[in-house]
N, C-alpha and C positions, 0 to 999 in steps of 0.2 A: 504493500500500500504506500502511496506517496505521502511524504511528510506534509503536515499541515502548512508549514511555511512555504513549501514548494507549490502547493496548490494555490495558496494565496498569491504567491509571486506570479504564477501563470495567469491567474484571473486578472491581476492588476496590469500585467504586460499586455493583455488582450484589449484592455479598455483605456489605457492611458494614451496621451497624445504621442505622436511620433517623436517629438522632441524628448519627452520623458523616457520613451522606449530607448532612444539612443543613449541617454544618460545612464540608464539602468543596465544597459548591455555594454557599457564601457566604450561606446563609439565617441562620446563627447565627455570631456572632463566635468565631473560633478562639482559645482560650486557650493559654498555654504548656503546661499540663498535657495538654490535648487533643492539641496538636501532638506532644508527647513520645510519647503513647500511640499515635497514628495512625502516626507515622513508625516506631515500634517494630514495629507490626503489619505495615506495608508492607515493612519491611526483613526481618522474620521470614519473610515469604512469598517473599522473594527478588526482589521487584519493584524492582530497583535503579534502573531508568530513571525509574520513577514517583517513587521517593524523591528523585532529583535534581531532578525537576520541582517537588516539594513544597518542597524547600529553597529553590529559586528563587522560588517563589510567596510563601513566608512568610519572607522574608529576615530580618526583625527577630526573629521567633521562633527561627529557625535560629541566629542570632547569640547570642541569650540562652541557647539550649539548649547551644550549644558552650561558652560561658563556664561554665555550670553543670557541664558534664561535666569541664572542665579543673579547676575547683575541687574537684569530687568526687574526681578522680584524685589531686590533690595531698593531699587528706585521706587517701585510701586508702594512699598511699605511707607516711605516718606511722602509719596506723591501719588495718591490713589487714582488720579485722573490720567496717569501716565499712559496706559494702554490706549485709552480713548484719544488723548491728544496726539499720540504718535501714530494713530491709525492702524495699530497692530491688529485689532479685531476685524477692522474693515478689510485689511489685506487678506486675512484668513478667509473671510467671506468671499472675497474676490477669487481666491484660489479654488474654492469649492465650486463657485459659479462657473468659472472657466472650464473646470474639469467636467462638470455635468453638461455644460453646453456643447461640448465636442462629442458627446455620446448620441447614438441614435435614440429616438424617442422612447421606444420600448425599454431599452436598457436604462435610459435616464430615470424613468419612473421607478424601476427596481432599485437603482443605486441611491436615489433620493430617499427611498424608504429605509434602505440599509443604513444610511447616514443618520437619519432621525432615530433609528433604534439603537445605534451604537453609543 
């Protein structure tokens, strides 16, 4: 039987944009921003095993991302409007929207539901 992470990976590679496909298959170099966006999408879909796999595959980016999150959280404690003022949540919304918009309609409905449930 295929491991859960591999199943989730295959599912994600079938539905992601061609740009993300190239990133995830090492045709293009993964940047921190791309890593943040892709792990956000994978996590929103509830693909937790694939997320763990990506963290392992991109150790350096995962480390940098974690440090960024810790910094942002510290800022947030002093300055609760930080996420809103910086447009962080808006950006995440935009990532989801772009991801869903590039799907065929039938699939879009399924994945919208998946995201709501995750």
